[in-house]
N, C-alpha and C positions, 0 to 999 in steps of 0.2 A: 664450243658455243657458237651459234650462228650470229651474223652481224645484227639481225633484228633483235635477237635475245640480248646481245650485249648492249645495244642502244636502250632497250627497255629497262635493263637491270642496272646499268651503271650511270644513269643520269642524263641521258639525252633529253628527257622530259623534266629534268630539274629535281630529281629525288635527293633530299638532303643527305650528305655524308654523315657518319657517326659524329655526334656532338655530345658535350656534357660529360658527366662522370662515367668513367669506364671501370675504375677499381673502387670497390666499396669494402668497408669493414662492417660486418653484420653481427649484431649482438642479440642473443636470444637463447632459448625461447622464454616467453612469459605467458602465464595462463590467460585464457580468453573464452570463458564459458558463457553459455546463454544466460541472459538475465532479463529482468523486467526493463522495459524501455526507459532509458534515462532522459534527463532534460535535453541532452544533445540529440536525442533520437536513436542512440546506439542500442543495439539489442544483445550485445555481448560485453562481458566484463572487462576486456582488455583494451577497450577503445579510449575511455576517458582518463583512467589513472596515469599518473606520471611515474613510471617504473625507474626513472633515472635520477631521483632526488639525491641519492647517495653520491653521485658524481657531478652534481651541478644542475640537474633537471634537464628535461627534454630539449628545451630551447638553447641551453648553454653548453651542454655536455660535449666533450670531444672524445670520441671512441678510438682506441688504438687496438692493435692486435692482441695486446695483453690485458685488455679491460675485462673485469669480472664483476658482475652484479648478482649477488646471491648465487643461484645455480646457473645463471646465464653466462655464457662465455662468448668471446668475440672470435671471428674468423674472417679472412679476406675472401671476397667473391668478385669474379670478373663479370661485367655486364656483356651482353651480346652486342652485335653491331647496332641494333636498334635501341640500345640502352636498357634492355630487359634484364632484370635480376630475378632469377627463379629461386624462390626460398624453399619450395617443397622438398627438394632432395637433401636439404641441410638437416632436417629433423624428422625422426621416425618415432611415433606417428607425427603428422604435421597438422592435423585438424585441431581447431579451438586453441590456436596459439597466436601470439603477437611477437614481432621482432622489430628491431631498429637497424637502419643502414646509414652509415656515416661516410662522407667523402668531402673532398675539397676541390673547388673549381677556381682556376686562376683567370683573372681578367687583366687585360693590358691597360685599362683605364676605368674610371667610374662610368658605368653604363647600365641601361635597362636592356634586358634580353627576354625573348619569348621562351617560355618553358612548355614542353609537351609532356603530358603525364597520363598514365593508366595504372590501375591497381586491381588486385583480386585479394581480399575484399576491400574494406574501408582503409583509409590512410590519412596521414597528416604530413605536411612538408614544411620544414623551417629552412630559411636561408639567413645566415648571420644572426640567428636568434629570433627572427621574425616569422610568425606563422603565415605562410603565403598561400596555402591551399589545404583544404580539408574535404574529405569524402566520408559521409556516414551512410551506410547501406546495410540492408539485411543480407546482401550477397550479390555479387556481380562477377562476370568474367573479365579477365584482364585484356583489354584492347589497347595496344600501344597508341599513344597520341590522342587518346579519347578526349582529354581536356587540355585547355591552354590557359596560361596565366602569365603575368609579367613578374620578373624578379629584378631587384636592384642589386647590382654587383659593385663592390669596391675594387679599386686598383689593387692587384695582388691576390692573395689567397682568400677564398670565401667558403665558410663552413656550410655544408648541406646535410640536413638530417631528415630522414624519412622513417615514419612509423607505419607499419602495415600489419593489419590483423586478418586472421583467417577463420572462417566458420568451418568450412570443410572443402575437400577437393583441392583444386589447384590454388597456388599461393605465390604471389610475387608482385613486382611493380616495374614500371618503365619510366625513365626520366631522361629527357633530352633538353639541354639548355642551349639554344641556338645562337650563333653569332650572326652578324648582319648578312653575310653571304648566304648562310644556311636559311635565314628567314626569308630571303628573296626566293630561294629555291623552293622552299616549302609553299610559298604563296603560288608559285607557278604550278607546283604539283597539285595544289587544291583547285586551281583553275582547270587543270587537265581533267580532274574528276567531274567537272561540269560539262565537258565537251559532249558526252552522250545525251545530255539534257538540253542542248541548244535547240531552240524552238523554231519551227517553220511558220511563217506568216502567210496567210491566204489573202492575196491581193484581189479581193472581191467583196462587194457589199452583201452578197448572198452567203458569205461564210462557207459552211460545209454543204450547203444546198446547191446542187448543180443545175445549170440552165442548159444552154445550147452548146457551150464551149467549156473546156477545162480552164480553171483560173490559174494565174501565175503563182508559183510558190517560191518564197525567198526567205533568207535568214531574217529573223525578227531583230537581231542585234548584229548587223553586218560587220561592224568594226571589231567586235569581239570575236566573231566567228572567223574572220579572215586571218587572225593570228594563229589559228589552229587547223582550219580545214579549208578545202577547196570550195568553189561555188557548187551549189547543189544541182544535180540533174534529176529529172523526174520521169518516171514511166507510169502510164495509167493502165488500169485493168478493169474490165467491166464485170458485172455480177457473175458471169461464167468463168471469170479469171482469164479471159482472152485479152490480148493487147488491144487498146482502144485509142482512137484519135479524137473521139468526141463522145459525150454522154448521150447515147441514142435510146437506150431502153431503161425503164425504171429499175431501181434497186441499189445495192451497196457497191460502190466503186472504191477501188484501192489505189492510192498513189504511193509508189515506192520511191522514196527520196534517197539518192545515193551521193556520197561525197567521199573524200579521202583525207585523212589527217596529213599534215605536212611531212610526217615520217613514213607515210605509205600504208597506214592501216585503214581498213574499210569502215566507213560510218554509214549506217543504214537506219531508216525509219519507214514504217508503213502507216499511212494515214487513211482513215475512212471518210468517204463522202456519200451523200444520198441524193439520188435522182428521183423525185416524186413522179407519180403518174398524173400528168396535168399540172394545173397551177393552184390546187386546193390549199397548199401550205401558205400561199400568199394571203389567203383570206381568213386564216385562223387568227383569232384575237386572244391576247394574253393580258389580263385575265378574260375568261369567257364573258362577253357582254350580255349574253342572254340571261344571266342569273344575277339577281340583286338581293342581298349584297353578294360580293364575290365569294365563291367557295373558299372556305377557310383552310389554308395549308400552312399556317404559322408554325414554325418548328418550336420545340420546347427550348427553354433557356439553356444554352450550352454550359456544361460543367466547367467551372473556373472563370466564367465571364463575369467581370466586375460590374454587374448591372443588377439593380434591385428587381426582384421578380415581379413586384407590383408594377414598376415602371414598364418592364417588358410586356406585361399583360395589357397595360393601358395603351401601349404603342401598337397593339395588335393590328388594327385596321391599316395603318401606314405600312407596317412590316409585311402584312399579307399582300398588299398590292405590289410591293417591291419584290417579294418572293415570286409572285406570278410573272412579273416582267423578267426577272432573272431566269426563270424556268424557260420562258419563250426564247430568250437569247441563247441559253445553253443548248436548246434543241437545234438551233440553226448554226451555232458557231463552234461547237466542240466535237471532239471525237466521240464522246459518249452519246451526245445527241444524235449524230449521224448514224451510229450503229443502232441506237434505240429506234429511230424512225424507220430504218430499213427493216429491222426485225419485226416490229409490231404491225407494220402495214403490209408486209409482203411475205413474212416467214411464219409467224405464229399461227397455229391452228389448234384450238382447244385450250383448256386450262393447263398451266405448267404443273408438273408434279411437285409435291411438297418438298422443300429443301433441295431442289435440283438446280445446280449451277449450270448444267448443260443446256437447260431451257432458259437462257438469258441472252440479252443483246450483247453483253460484254464477251460471253463465250462465243457467240456467233461470229463476231469480228475476229477474235483470236484464232478460231479454227480456220476461217477463211484466209487469214494472213499466213498461218502456218502452211496451209495447202498451197498457197501461191509461192511461198518461199521454197518449198520442196520442188515445185515445178521449175522455178528459176535455177535451182541447183541440180536439176536432173535426178532427183531422188524419187524412187518409186517403191511400191510394195509396203507391206507391214509384216515383218518377220516374227513378231512376238505372238506366241501361241497363248490361247486362253488356258486357265488351270485345267489339268487333266483329271480324268475319272479313274479312281483306283478301286480294286476289288474289295479291299478290306477298309472298313469305315474307321476313321480316327475319332477320337473323343470329341463330342459336341457338348455345348452347355445345355443343362436342363435343371429346372428347379427341384430341390429335394431337401431332405432333412440333414442335420449335422451327422446323424448316425450313418446315413447313406454316403456321406463324404468321409467316413471313417474317423469321426471326431466325437467327443463327448457331447451330450445334448446341452449342457450348461454353457457351451461356448457362445451360443447365439445371444442369450441374455447378457453375458459378460461383455460382448462386443457392443451390444445396444446401449448398455449402461455407459461404457467408455465413450461412445460417440455422442451421447447426450451431454456428458460432461465436457467433452472436447469442443463441441459446437458452442456451448454456453461460455466456456472459459476463454476460448479463442475469439469468440464473437463473429464467427463466420458460418454460413449455412453450407451444407454439402449433401450429396447423395453418395451412398457407399454400397459396394458389392464385393463379395468374396466367394470364389469358387475353389473347390478342391477336387482334383481328378474329374473335372467336368460338372460336378454337382454344385449349383449355386445354392448354398445353405444360408447365406446372410445377405439381405438387402435392406437398406434403410434410407430414410430421408430426414434431415435434421435442420432446424432453424427455419428462418423465413428468407425466401429468395425473391428479391425485389418486392418485398412487402407481403408476399403470399407464401403459404406453407410450401416448403420444398417437396418435390415429387420424386419418387424412386426413378422415374424415367425422365428426370429433368435434363433438358438440353443444356450442355455446358460448353465451355471453351477450353479444350485441352492444350491449346497453344503449341509448345514445342514437342508434345507427344506426336504431333504430325510428322516430325522428322523420322520417327520410327515407322510410321505408316508408309512414308515415301521410300524408306529403306527396304520395305517388303516388296515394293514394286521393282526397285532397282535389283533386288535379289533374283527376281525372275529373269531379268536380262543377263545376270551372271550365270544363272543356272542353265539357260538356253544357249550359252556361248555367244551371245550377241555383243557383249563387251567383256573385256578382261578387267577385273577389279583394279589391277595394277597397271593397266594401260592408261595412257594419257587421254584427256578429253579431246585432244587434237585428232585422235583416231576417228572421231565423228565431227567435231567442230573444226573444220579444216582451215579456218583462218588463223588458228592458234599456231605458234611455233612448236615444233616437235622437240622441245627442250625441257627436261624435268626441273630445271631451275626456274622456269617461267610458268610452265603449264602444269596444272595439277593432275593427278591421277583420279580415277573415279573413287577409289578408296579414300584418297585425301579429301575429296569433296565432302564425303559423309563423315570423315573423322576430324573435320575442322582444321585441316592442314593445307587448305587451298590458297592461303594468303588473303582471303576475303573474310570480313569479320562483322558484317552487318546483316540486316534482314530486309528483303524486298527492295533492294537498291535498284534504281532505274525501272521501277514499276514491276519488278519480278517477272513472273511468267506470263503476265498480261502483255509483256513486250516481246513481239515475235523475233526480234533481233537482240535478245538479251546478251548472248555470247559476244556479239560485236560490241555492245555497250561496255561490257567488262574489259574486253581487249583494248578498247580505246581509252577507257577511264580509270581502270584499276590494275589490270594484270601487268606485272613487271615492276611495280613499285616495291614489291616485297618478294623475297625468295619463298618458294613453297616447300612444304614438307619438313620445315624446321621448327616452327613455333605454333603451338595450339592457339587458335584464335576462334572463339565461339561465335557462331552466327548461322544464318540460313542461306546466305548467298551462294555458298559452295554447293549446297543441295540443289538450289535452283539452276546453277550452271550445269550440273549433271542432268537435271530435269530437261533442260533444253536439248541435250543430246538424245534423251529418250524420246522427246517429241519428234525430232528430225528423223530418227530411225523408223518410227512407226507412222507418222502422219497424224497422230492423235495427240491432243492437248493433254497435259498432266491431269486436268480436271477429269477428262474422259478415262485416261489410263487408270487413275485411282478408282474411279467408279466401276469400270468394266473389268479390271484385273484383280480388284480387291474387295471393294465395298459390296457390290451387287452379288458376287459369288458367295461371300460370307453371310449375306443377309443383313448387312449393316445399313438398315433402311433409314436411319436417322443421322447419318454421318455424311458430311460434305467437306471438301478441302480444296482451296484454290492456290495454295502456296506450299512449297516443300519445307519451309522453315517454321511455319505456323499456319494460321488460317484454317482452323478446323472447328466444326461444330459436331458434337456427338452426344451420346448418352452412356451411362455406366455399362448398360447391357451390351451395346454395340462395341465399346472399347474392350470389354471383357472377351467378346467373341474373337477379336483380333489377338488379344493376349493368349487365348487358348490355342489359336493357330500357331503362334510362336512357341508355346509350350509343347505342342505336338510336332515340332520340328518341321514346319512347313505344310502341314495338312490340316483339314477340318472336314469331318464327315467323309464323304466319298471323293472330295476334291483334294488334289495335291497342287500346291502353288509353286513349290520348288523342293528339291531333294533334301533328305536329311543331312547329307554332306554339306550342301550349300547353307542350310539352316545353321549348322554348327559353326561354319566358317564366318557367318555374318553376325553371330553373337559377339559380345565383347571379347577381343583377343589382344595380346600384346602387339602393338603396332610398330615398335622400334625396328623389327627385322625388315619391314617394308620401306622404312624411311631412314636411311643411314645417317642423315644429318640432323635427325630429330634431337632437340635439346633435352627434352624430358623423356628419358628412356623408360619411365615407369608407366606411361600411358597405356590404357586398354581402351579399345573402341571397336564398335561393329558398324553395321549398316544402319545408322541412326539409333544405335543401342549402346548403353553404357551400364556399368554396375551401379546399383542404387543402394544407398546406405541409410538405415534408420536405427538410431540408438536412443534409448530413453534417457540415459544419463552417461556422463563421461565422454571420452574422446570417440569421435565417429571414425571408425576404420572398417575396412572390409572384414577384417578378422573378428571385430566385435559386433558386426551387424547382427541384429536380433534374429533374422532368418537365415543367417549364414552368408558366406562370401560370394555365392554365385547368383544372387538375385540380380536381375537386369530389367531394364525398362527405359524410361526417359523422364526427366524433370519437366516442369511447366511453369511459365510465368504466372499462370493463374493459381499456382500451388496445387493443381490437380495431381492426383497420385496414380501412377501406373507401374505395377510391379508384376513380374513373372518370376516364380520361384521354382526352378527345375528340381531342387532337392526334395521339396515337400509337396509339389503338385499344386501350388496355389497360383491363382490369378487374382490380383487385388486392384480395384479401381475406386477412386473417389473423385467425383465431379465437383469442382470448387470454383469460387470466384477470385479469391485472393488470399494472401496471408494476413491474419489478424494479429493477435498477440503472438509474437515470434517464439517466446519461451513455451507457451502452451502448445503451439503448433509442433515444435520439435519433440517435446516430451510426449504428447499424446500420440503422435505418429509412431514413436518408438514403443510406447506401451501397447498400442494396437498390434504391432508386429510381434511383440513379445507374447501377447496373449495367443496369437496364432501358433507360435512356436511351441508354447507350453501345451496347447491343445493336442498337438501331434504327439508330444512325449507322454502326455497324461492318458 
């Protein structure tokens, strides 16, 4: 291990050592089936009941290795260094179950301690019989240290009981109870995570508007910054990206701010500034004084704001003037304002295409900043080839009858009836599309979307389905030999140490084994130095390749490598390498973890390409071999230290399970064990079924009634399975 790796990993920046219970006695399983929403908000039956009444109740019970409650038996389990207890391997199958974990923590005196907790899914925590924490959720990934709370310990032994329920998939919890030294270390680690977000102050009344000289740039909080980084140095670049000593021509200027952390890692930011042609901007009034009353731009009442809507409306004139004044300040004083002014005054010609992110001021700045970074790093060329033309045409989507899809004609009316019931009972609108062997035989729209009848071509938010789309672009890099799936990202992101304990592989980035567990941290791919931000603020606090942590940051880290290799932003790469060639004209994406707008038809085109093993029509995006290797596969062989050896994952793809009733397992999946796709925070559905030739898409807004959602999703897939058999 390198010195840098050791410093990162072993606490040079204050990462807390293992704390809290390491040995647990786990008792289970207990049933946890879907149910109507309870008074506590639970949507499964194992959350509220006390299964331990026969041994004193949840709050008071002491579980030993010999404890038995009904069919539930106890067994010892060792937590990981991060305090993680993985329950999934203990029970087969492990879906729709609840279990308890009991341990004892010794304290040298009566004291209060900080506890860090995470769970998959819902959980309750008791200390010495007191309920100190509770999580009620329809489902969530287990991110260690996600929540903090205080526990009161007595001198001597203290009983700790954790109850964790599982809907489906991964299952477990993490608990660390920190002593005073570890709490201080934790606070320092959290301060470290802020370092990439340290802000630069512009010492000029003109803000981001340039005059005859460049302004001084300095830390906004110098006392905080000095504890972590050196004094910033600034290099200026003109609109042609040439080094500049003064702002001489109008346009977008970039300031590259450089510093170093006290342990030697690079800190970088690129800031946009605008040099106008002449002094016209000084004469602009906000609000426009030529119109009386002021043009109305009062925003609607934000969701969740504790203000009476009538009061909000009555305050309209005052709020309107404030919004106009804030708008004027934002144009002159913010990065967004500088990029916008440069773009609209000097770059835009003609109307922007509908749903085009490449025709935006944000993208203009990001592309310029990426181009400049590649210049500074002496990177040239774009080795990624466009999809190739093949002689034989792969299956494309076309509308047709059920009979043309090889199905009985009654399936359409059966699915339509199910969807009408589904939307009504769940209380959620959606669009739906099903294709088989390329024939779209079912399309429907149900319920009201924002007060209007849902449309078949409704634009919806697929959320994390975007991870699969990003994976399809990554697969092109694999296929063309530009990166090795099991190579470290340091092969491209050269500031990273070449150490697999610190730096993730590309496969790890897309399989949630990068050690990163959030979405769009440090502004995601709008940040042209995202990899440096992660290196300074996150990388090294956790070993990689060991624990599954769901999020989109790993995808974005891999995306930064794709951008630097090609000189194209991921917005462009997705559009030029995937969406445009496929004809996905209503789809845009700005982040590799989410950030998608699409329609059922567009998403189904993407699904058909996956079903075709990397081809669509005359275009081949990547080889059949790459397509099969980037579908869900067992990943333990690639990660020798992986704790959960049962994981399967692909390039943004996982197995999808839909069961109408009973335990949800791959073996009991209505359409069989090989269906893959990706889940979605909006509850949108994306399924590719290689065994039966189905592509299934539902564009949705959210989960309504959870019981209805799970049941009707399973019934829908069952109807499709029976149609093939019938």
